[in-house]
C-alpha positions as CSV (number, residue, x, y, z in Angstrom):
1,M,0.0,0.0,0.0
2,F,1.1,3.5,-0.7
3,C,-0.1,7.1,-0.8
4,V,-0.5,9.1,-3.9
5,I,-0.9,12.9,-4.0
6,Q,-2.0,14.1,-7.4
7,K,-1.8,17.8,-8.3
8,I,-4.9,19.0,-10.1
9,Q,-6.3,22.4,-11.1
10,K,-9.5,23.8,-9.8
11,K,-11.8,25.9,-12.0
12,K,-12.4,28.7,-9.6
13,P,-10.1,30.4,-7.1
14,D,-10.8,30.4,-3.4
15,E,-13.3,33.1,-2.6
16,Y,-12.0,34.3,0.7
17,G,-8.4,35.3,1.5
18,F,-7.3,36.8,4.8
19,P,-8.7,40.3,5.5
20,K,-6.4,43.2,4.5
21,E,-7.3,45.5,7.4
22,L,-7.5,45.2,11.1
23,L,-9.9,47.9,12.4
24,V,-10.3,49.2,16.0
25,D,-13.5,50.6,17.4
26,M,-13.7,52.7,20.6
27,D,-16.9,53.2,22.5
28,V,-17.0,55.6,25.5
29,Y,-19.4,54.9,28.3
30,T,-20.2,57.1,31.3
31,V,-20.6,55.2,34.5
32,D,-21.2,57.1,37.7
33,G,-19.8,60.3,36.1
34,E,-16.6,58.5,35.0
35,E,-15.8,57.9,31.3
36,I,-14.8,54.4,30.4
37,A,-13.3,53.6,27.0
38,V,-13.9,50.1,25.6
39,Y,-12.0,49.0,22.6
40,A,-13.0,46.3,20.1
41,H,-11.4,45.0,16.9
42,H,-12.7,43.5,13.7
43,F,-11.4,42.8,10.3
44,G,-12.2,44.9,7.3
45,E,-14.3,43.7,4.4
46,E,-11.6,43.8,1.7
47,R,-9.7,40.5,1.4
48,F,-6.6,39.2,-0.4
49,E,-7.2,37.4,-3.7
50,R,-6.2,33.8,-3.8
51,P,-5.2,33.2,-7.4
52,I,-3.5,29.8,-7.1
53,L,-5.8,27.1,-8.5
54,D,-3.7,24.1,-7.4
55,A,-5.4,21.4,-5.4
56,Y,-4.1,18.0,-4.3
57,K,-6.1,14.8,-4.4
58,I,-4.9,12.4,-1.8
59,S,-5.6,8.7,-2.2
60,I,-4.3,5.3,-1.1
61,H,-3.4,2.6,-3.6
62,H,-3.0,-1.1,-3.1
63,S,-1.6,-3.3,-5.9
64,Y,-1.8,-7.1,-5.7
65,R,-1.9,-10.2,-7.8
66,E,-5.0,-12.4,-8.3
67,N,-4.7,-15.5,-10.5
68,G,-1.5,-14.1,-12.0
69,K,-3.0,-10.8,-13.0
70,V,-2.1,-7.5,-11.3
71,K,-5.1,-5.9,-9.7
72,K,-5.3,-2.4,-8.1
73,K,-7.6,-1.1,-5.4
74,Q,-7.6,2.6,-4.5
75,W,-9.4,4.8,-2.0
76,A,-9.9,8.5,-2.5
77,I,-9.3,10.2,0.8
78,C,-9.8,13.9,0.2
79,T,-8.8,16.9,-2.0
80,M,-7.1,19.8,-0.4
81,S,-6.6,23.1,-2.1
82,Y,-3.2,25.0,-1.9
83,Y,-4.7,27.3,0.7
84,D,-6.2,24.4,2.7
85,I,-2.7,23.0,3.1
86,V,-1.5,26.3,4.4
87,E,-4.3,26.8,6.8
88,Y,-5.5,23.4,8.0
89,C,-4.3,20.0,9.2
90,F,-5.1,17.0,7.1
91,E,-7.4,15.7,9.9
92,D,-9.5,18.9,9.7
93,K,-10.3,18.3,6.0
94,V,-11.7,14.7,6.3
95,V,-14.8,13.5,8.0
96,K,-13.8,11.2,10.9
97,P,-16.5,8.5,10.5
98,V,-15.9,8.3,6.7
99,L,-12.1,8.1,7.3
100,D,-12.5,5.4,9.9
101,A,-14.7,3.4,7.5
102,K,-12.0,3.6,4.8
103,I,-9.2,2.6,7.2
104,A,-11.3,-0.4,8.3
105,E,-11.9,-1.3,4.6
106,M,-8.2,-1.1,3.9
107,G,-7.5,-3.4,6.9
108,I,-4.6,-1.4,8.3
109,K,-3.9,0.3,11.5
110,R,-4.8,4.0,11.9
111,S,-1.1,4.8,12.7
112,R,0.1,3.2,9.5
113,F,-2.5,5.1,7.5
114,F,-1.4,8.4,8.9
115,R,2.3,7.6,8.4
116,M,1.7,6.8,4.7
117,I,-0.2,10.1,4.3
118,Y,2.3,12.3,6.1
119,V,5.4,10.8,4.5
120,K,4.0,12.3,1.2
121,L,2.1,15.3,2.6
122,N,4.8,16.8,4.9
123,P,7.4,17.7,2.2
124,L,4.6,19.1,0.0
125,K,3.2,21.1,3.0
126,D,6.7,22.5,3.7
127,A,7.2,23.6,0.1
128,I,3.8,25.3,-0.1
129,K,4.3,27.0,3.3
130,A,7.7,28.3,2.2
131,E,6.1,29.7,-0.9
132,Y,3.1,31.2,0.9
133,E,5.3,32.9,3.5
134,Q,6.7,35.1,0.7
135,T,3.2,36.6,0.0
136,E,1.8,39.9,1.1
137,E,-1.2,38.0,2.6
138,Y,1.1,36.1,5.0
139,K,3.0,39.2,6.0
140,I,-0.1,41.2,6.8
141,R,-1.6,38.2,8.7
142,K,1.5,38.0,10.9
143,E,1.3,41.7,11.6
144,H,-2.3,41.4,12.6
145,Q,-1.5,38.5,14.8
146,A,1.3,40.4,16.5
147,I,-1.0,43.4,17.1
148,L,-3.7,41.2,18.6
149,T,-1.3,39.3,20.8
150,T,0.0,42.5,22.3
């Protein structure tokens, strides 16, 4: 058994990138003659475009011989877009009961399944993250996170 990650092209780009602006609102209340300022933050409506249409179809393949002929069984696990790989874990993109049923059908241990997936997915994820970290969207997102942390 082995994992295959096939690169495919989507027809439409992801609709929602990260917001471009972090906005702060201040409300002033008067309590017992004393003014109290309350700050709140929210993100602006304008978002970054996400033009990359790459997606990755993850499947498990099993080749075997039956009566001298090579047979192949495959299970489609999920498809993750370029931006899904940047933002989510693999486990977040698959429905647990469906995944459990596929693992049971394959007849392998859960740990072996995830090891097969991550051997192929981790190098891809590292390359995509390195590319994404060069974008304006990533830099603005980090700035917003630093502001919100402080």
